[in-house]
C-alpha positions, 0 to 999 in steps of 0.5 A, spaced: 491 597 541 498 595 542 503 591 537 502 585 542 495 584 542 495 585 534 500 579 534 496 575 538 489 576 534 493 575 528 496 568 530 489 566 532 486 568 526 491 564 522 490 558 527 482 558 525 484 558 517 490 554 517 491 547 521 499 547 521 498 554 525 492 551 529 497 545 531 503 549 533 498 554 537 495 548 541 501 543 543 504 548 548 511 549 549 513 542 550 512 540 543 517 541 537 515 542 530 518 538 525 518 537 518 514 531 518 508 535 522 508 541 517 508 536 512 502 532 515 498 538 517 498 541 510 497 534 507 491 533 511 488 540 510 488 540 503 485 533 503 479 535 507 478 542 503 478 538 496 471 537 493 472 531 489 465 529 488 467 522 490 462 518 495 468 518 499 476 519 499 481 516 503 488 519 505 492 513 507 498 515 511 504 510 513 509 513 518 514 509 523 512 509 530 514 514 535 515 520 530 509 524 532 503 522 527 498 521 532 499 528 535 500 531 529 493 528 526 488 524 531 489 528 537 488 535 534 485 535 527 478 533 530 478 539 534 480 544 529 475 540 524 469 541 529 471 548 530 471 550 523 465 546 521 461 545 527 455 542 523 459 536 521 461 530 525 467 526 527 468 518 528 475 516 531 477 509 531 483 505 534 486 498 536 482 499 543 477 503 547 483 506 551 487 508 545 481 511 542 479 514 549 485 518 549 484 521 542 477 523 545 480 527 551 485 530 547 481 533 542 476 535 548 481 539 552 483 543 546 476 545 544 475 547 551 481 551 551 481 554 544 474 553 542 470 559 545 475 564 543 478 561 536 471 558 533 465 561 538 464 554 540 463 550 546 461 543 549 454 541 549 450 536 554 453 530 551 460 530 554 463 523 556 469 519 555 468 517 548 464 522 545 462 529 546 457 534 542 458 542 541 452 546 544 447 549 539 450 545 533 450 538 530 457 537 531 459 531 535 466 526 536 465 519 537 471 515 539 471 507 539 476 501 539 475 499 532 473 492 534 468 494 539 463 496 534 462 503 532 455 505 531 451 512 531 450 518 526 454 518 520 460 522 520 463 527 515 470 525 517 473 518 520 480 517 522 482 510 523 489 510 527 493 504 528 488 499 527 493 493 529 497 493 536 502 488 535 506 483 530 502 477 533 495 481 531 498 483 524 500 476 523 494 473 524 489 472 518 483 471 523 484 478 526 486 481 519 480 479 516 476 481 522 479 488 521 477 488 514 470 486 516 469 491 521 471 496 515 466 494 510 460 492 515 461 498 520 465 503 518 463 504 511 456 504 513 457 511 517 460 515 511 456 521 510 456 523 503 463 526 500 466 523 507 473 524 508 477 518 511 484 518 514 487 512 515 494 513 519 498 507 521 505 503 522 504 498 517 505 491 519 504 486 514 503 487 506 495 484 507 493 489 513 488 494 513 493 499 509 495 493 504 487 491 503 485 499 502 490 500 496 488 493 493 481 494 493 478 501 495 478 507 490 480 514 491 486 512 495 491 517 496 497 514 499 503 518 503 508 513 505 514 516 509 519 512 511 524 513 517 530 513 512 529 517 506 529 513 499 529 516 492 523 522 491 522 523 498 515 527 499 519 531 504 525 533 499 530 529 504 536 526 501 536 519 500 538 516 507 536 522 511 532 521 517 525 523 518 525 527 525 532 530 527 528 535 530 526 530 536 533 527 536 532 522 531 538 524 527 543 521 522 547 518 528 541 515 531 538 512 525 545 509 524 545 505 531 537 504 531 537 501 524 543 496 526 540 494 532 534 491 527 538 488 522 543 485 526 537 481 529 537 474 525 530 473 528 526 477 524 530 484 525 530 485 517 522 484 517 521 488 522 525 494 520 522 494 513 515 494 515 515 498 521 520 503 520 521 503 512 513 502 511 514 497 506 512 490 510 516 485 506 523 482 508 528 487 505 532 483 501 527 477 500 525 471 503 526 465 497 528 470 492 532 476 493 530 483 490 537 484 488 537 478 483 533 480 478 536 484 472 533 489 468 532 491 460 530 496 456 524 493 451 527 497 445 534 493 446 530 486 447 534 480 443 530 476 438 527 470 442 527 462 440 521 461 444 515 465 447 510 463 451 504 465 455 503 463 462 496 463 465 495 462 473 487 462 473 482 463 478 478 459 483 472 463 483 468 468 479 464 474 482 466 481 486 471 477 490 474 473 485 481 471 486 487 474 482 488 471 475 496 472 473 498 472 465 505 473 464 509 473 457 516 470 456 521 470 451 527 465 451 534 468 448 540 463 449 540 461 457 536 468 458 529 469 460 525 476 459 519 477 462 515 481 456 508 483 459 504 481 465 497 482 467 494 481 474 487 483 476 481 480 479 477 476 473 471 472 472 471 466 467 469 470 461 474 476 463 480 471 463 478 468 456 478 475 453 485 477 457 488 471 454 486 472 447 488 479 448 495 477 450 495 472 444 494 478 439 499 482 442 504 477 442 503 472 436 510 469 436 508 466 443 505 460 440 504 456 447 499 458 452 501 454 459 495 453 463 495 450 470 490 444 470 486 446 476 481 451 478 478 454 472 484 452 468 481 446 465 475 450 462 479 455 459 483 450 456 477 446 453 474 453 451 480 456 447 484 449 445 481 450 438 484 457 437 490 457 441 496 452 443 493 451 450 498 446 454 495 443 460 501 444 466 501 439 472 506 442 476 510 437 481 511 439 488 508 445 492 509 452 490 515 453 494 519 447 491 517 450 484 520 457 486 526 453 488 527 450 481 527 456 478 531 460 483 538 458 480 536 462 474 534 468 477 540 468 482 545 467 476 542 473 473 539 470 467 532 473 468 530 480 466 524 484 467 522 490 463 525 497 466 520 502 468 514 498 466 508 500 471 507 493 474 514 491 475 515 493 482 508 489 484 511 483 481 518 484 484 514 485 491 510 479 490 516 475 489 520 478 495 514 477 500 513 469 497 511 465 501 509 470 506 505 474 501 497 474 501 497 473 494 502 469 489 498 469 482 504 472 479 509 468 482 505 461 480 505 464 473 512 466 472 515 460 475 510 455 471 513 459 465 520 459 467 520 451 468 517 450 461 522 455 458 528 451 461 527 445 457 525 449 451 530 452 445 533 459 446 537 463 441 543 466 443 543 474 443 546 477 436 549 483 434 547 482 427 542 487 424 535 487 425 533 484 418 538 478 419 536 477 426 529 476 424 531 471 418 534 467 423 528 467 428 524 465 422 528 459 421 529 458 428 521 458 429 
């Protein structure tokens, strides 16, 4: 057997075992391998082969459009998966039946061409435009539009590719809710035990399917791959480097393409941040800009003249209850320091427990500000004998309240603790306001800042800690 034959046999054996090699083999001469495609191939194979013991696992891949994500995953992975595990089943969903049909056709073509030689599998009797089965095996692929209703057998692998087609759809709460309902009521009912779920999409809105999966599902692994590299890039790119220079989208392309978006005053920054940086928020911020916040090291915090706990209570309890936000603030002179933040779904007893815990952690926070609506009045009535609960009846709407405290933030008088795990989520919510799906932390913080603007503060001091503590005792 000559060297060329041996090389071809080795290439095929590698393609059977390694998804990246299979991807390169099946794409043909017109396809260009990229660092992104290699990374995605390794990531999805590792994800599929991991035995976690979970009921199901979700891999969320967020990439910009036209960078080969569907080719690298949805148009190819099901054929390799069925070839390697011919007794397993695959479901693919996209934003429309026509979109999903293309995925089915591309995978069918690969199995027809490579299945017999690589894996010893062939097409079965069911071989239609949106589904096919393997001869002599249970393996099957079904591909449908997400909102057209997906029924049939369970699947060990489910891929959702671009569930949203347009910005108009993404901005529609009705369509976002319909997609989530389809996820909960249709797709999840198709999961086999230990199913692997890959959601690959360009994020449009912070409350789209990707956003809700990250907030509400467990066992979710997120791969976020923006077109312009940021710090700690998963591919190892330097900050500012483009995602796919192999496709001609190099640094010069990135510079010109980005400028065309950011020069557009009608939503260009929003589109760039969401579609290409995979961070669906306005780059600088809507009412409150990201750059306005200042940071501090908790160990270097000054003594405070006033500390408060501020509570934004929920409207309802239960599994789908609203978020409760509890923030703790200190005032030193004309500066305001966020000391702690809790933001999670809590029922009424859980809210009481969380407030009591915060009060024990921060005994100097004498006042507990609670908005006098939702569960607030009941919380106040229950806790009034043990804590100084102050009912708050804010004037004006949410935007007016944020505008009232915006000068303090813009002027650099509001400090957030450096490296606290919840800080970025806090800033993200403020940055997206008023377009964000949730504003609980915004309400809690603006309530506290409004109160503290009229409360006594204490100037930062260079005196020793003991003297500053004595001064604090006098001031309190």
